[in-house]
C-alpha positions as CSV (number, residue, x, y, z in Angstrom):
1,M,18.3,-19.0,-53.5
2,C,14.7,-19.3,-54.9
3,L,14.2,-22.5,-52.9
4,C,15.2,-20.7,-49.7
5,L,12.9,-17.8,-50.3
6,G,10.1,-20.2,-51.3
7,A,10.6,-22.1,-48.0
8,C,10.0,-18.9,-46.0
9,S,6.6,-18.4,-47.6
10,S,5.5,-21.9,-46.7
11,L,5.9,-21.4,-43.0
12,R,2.7,-21.5,-41.0
13,E,1.2,-18.1,-40.4
14,G,1.5,-17.0,-36.8
15,V,4.9,-18.5,-36.2
16,V,6.8,-15.4,-37.1
17,T,4.7,-12.2,-36.7
18,P,5.7,-8.6,-36.7
19,Y,5.2,-6.6,-33.5
20,R,1.9,-4.7,-33.4
21,I,1.4,-2.0,-30.8
22,D,-1.5,-2.0,-28.4
23,I,-4.2,0.5,-29.5
24,L,-6.1,2.1,-26.7
25,Q,-8.8,4.6,-27.7
26,G,-11.4,6.5,-25.9
27,N,-12.4,6.9,-22.2
28,V,-12.0,4.1,-19.7
29,V,-15.2,4.0,-17.7
30,T,-15.3,1.6,-14.8
31,R,-18.2,0.1,-13.0
32,E,-17.5,2.3,-10.0
33,Q,-17.7,5.4,-12.1
34,A,-21.0,4.3,-13.6
35,K,-22.5,3.6,-10.2
36,A,-21.6,7.2,-9.1
37,L,-23.8,8.6,-11.9
38,Q,-27.1,9.7,-10.3
39,P,-30.0,11.5,-12.0
40,G,-29.8,15.2,-11.2
41,L,-26.0,15.7,-11.7
42,T,-25.0,18.7,-13.8
43,R,-23.0,18.4,-17.0
44,E,-19.9,19.6,-15.2
45,Q,-20.3,17.0,-12.4
46,V,-20.6,14.3,-15.0
47,R,-17.5,15.6,-16.8
48,G,-15.7,15.5,-13.5
49,L,-16.6,11.9,-12.9
50,L,-16.1,10.5,-16.4
51,G,-13.9,13.0,-18.2
52,S,-14.7,14.7,-21.5
53,P,-17.0,12.6,-23.8
54,L,-15.5,11.0,-26.9
55,L,-18.5,11.8,-29.0
56,T,-20.8,14.8,-28.8
57,S,-23.2,15.8,-31.6
58,V,-24.8,19.0,-32.6
59,F,-27.9,17.1,-33.5
60,H,-28.0,15.3,-30.1
61,A,-27.0,18.0,-27.7
62,D,-28.5,16.2,-24.8
63,R,-26.4,13.0,-25.3
64,W,-22.8,12.2,-24.6
65,D,-21.1,9.0,-25.7
66,Y,-18.2,7.5,-23.9
67,V,-16.6,4.9,-26.1
68,F,-13.6,2.7,-25.2
69,S,-11.8,0.3,-27.5
70,F,-8.6,-1.7,-26.8
71,K,-6.8,-3.8,-29.4
72,R,-3.9,-6.1,-28.5
73,Q,-2.1,-8.6,-30.7
74,G,-3.2,-12.1,-30.0
75,Q,-6.3,-11.1,-28.0
76,A,-9.9,-10.3,-28.8
77,A,-10.6,-6.6,-29.2
78,Q,-12.5,-5.0,-26.3
79,Q,-15.1,-2.4,-26.9
80,R,-17.4,-0.7,-24.4
81,R,-19.9,2.1,-24.6
82,L,-21.6,4.3,-22.0
83,T,-24.2,6.9,-23.1
84,V,-25.3,9.7,-20.9
85,F,-28.6,11.5,-21.5
86,F,-29.4,15.0,-20.2
87,K,-32.5,17.0,-19.9
88,G,-31.4,20.6,-20.2
89,D,-28.3,20.8,-18.0
90,V,-29.2,17.9,-15.7
91,L,-28.4,14.2,-16.0
92,E,-31.6,12.2,-16.8
93,R,-30.3,8.6,-17.3
94,H,-27.4,6.6,-18.6
95,E,-27.1,3.3,-20.6
96,A,-23.9,1.2,-20.5
97,D,-22.5,-2.1,-21.7
98,E,-21.2,-4.5,-19.1
99,L,-18.3,-2.5,-17.5
100,P,-15.4,-3.9,-15.6
101,S,-14.4,-2.8,-12.2
102,E,-11.2,-0.9,-11.9
103,S,-9.2,-3.8,-10.7
104,E,-10.6,-6.1,-13.4
105,F,-9.6,-3.5,-16.0
106,V,-6.0,-3.2,-14.7
107,S,-5.6,-6.9,-14.6
108,S,-6.8,-7.2,-18.2
109,L,-4.1,-4.8,-19.3
110,D,-1.5,-7.0,-17.6
111,A,-2.8,-10.3,-19.1
112,R,0.4,-11.1,-21.1
113,R,2.7,-10.8,-18.1
114,K,3.2,-14.0,-16.3
115,A,2.1,-14.2,-12.7
116,D,5.6,-14.0,-11.3
117,K,6.3,-14.0,-7.6
118,V,6.4,-10.4,-6.3
119,P,10.0,-9.6,-5.2
120,V,10.5,-8.8,-1.5
121,L,11.3,-5.1,-1.3
122,E,12.4,-5.0,2.3
123,A,15.7,-6.5,3.7
124,T,15.8,-8.4,7.0
125,E,18.3,-7.6,9.7
126,A,20.4,-10.6,8.7
127,Q,20.5,-9.5,5.1
128,L,21.5,-5.9,6.1
129,K,24.4,-7.3,8.3
130,A,25.6,-9.6,5.5
131,F,25.6,-6.6,3.1
132,E,27.5,-4.4,5.6
133,S,30.1,-7.2,6.1
134,S,30.5,-7.8,2.4
135,N,31.3,-4.2,1.7
136,T,34.1,-4.0,4.3
137,T,37.1,-6.1,4.1
138,P,39.0,-6.9,7.3
139,G,42.2,-4.9,7.8
140,A,41.4,-2.5,5.0
141,A,41.8,1.2,5.6
142,P,38.8,3.3,5.2
143,A,38.3,5.0,1.9
144,P,40.1,8.3,1.7
145,A,38.0,11.5,1.7
146,P,37.7,13.2,-1.6
147,A,40.4,15.8,-2.2
148,A,39.3,19.4,-1.5
149,T,39.1,21.6,-4.6
150,P,41.9,24.2,-4.8
151,A,41.0,27.7,-3.9
152,T,40.6,29.9,-6.9
153,D,41.9,33.4,-6.9
154,Y,39.6,35.8,-8.7
155,P,40.6,39.3,-9.7
156,P,38.9,42.1,-7.8
157,L,35.5,43.3,-9.1
158,E,36.5,46.9,-9.1
159,T,39.9,48.5,-9.7
160,P,41.4,50.1,-6.6
161,G,40.9,53.8,-6.4
162,A,38.1,53.9,-9.0
163,T,35.1,56.1,-8.3
164,R,31.6,55.8,-9.4
């Protein structure tokens, strides 16, 4: 028994690994959203474009930080940051790491999935006819209609001759 258990510990690391969930934290900000940021936008307009900031500070009231991190087993961790600077209530400037486009971000989420052929979701006329003919057998009687539910006899709501 000791030899069997000892053999398990000598297996190369990485052959058998536990499942680890994907960890997605923060705000996803894409290149298209960052391009929409223009000096002069109000705080509410910026919040409408990017969502609520992940980090705000009492000491830096004119700065919002949008941080995004994504960790997936077997892949390098992704981390991006976009910082928005305000002057009063108006956007002054923003600084950002290299941001992906929306389509690049979506494809990076689906990186583990194999590039399978997309199934056809529309049937041709020949396929529809073949389906109809396979569902009906020659000489078979049509399926009987479901039986009607029996009428239920309910007692009267009021007794005859009763007055209000």
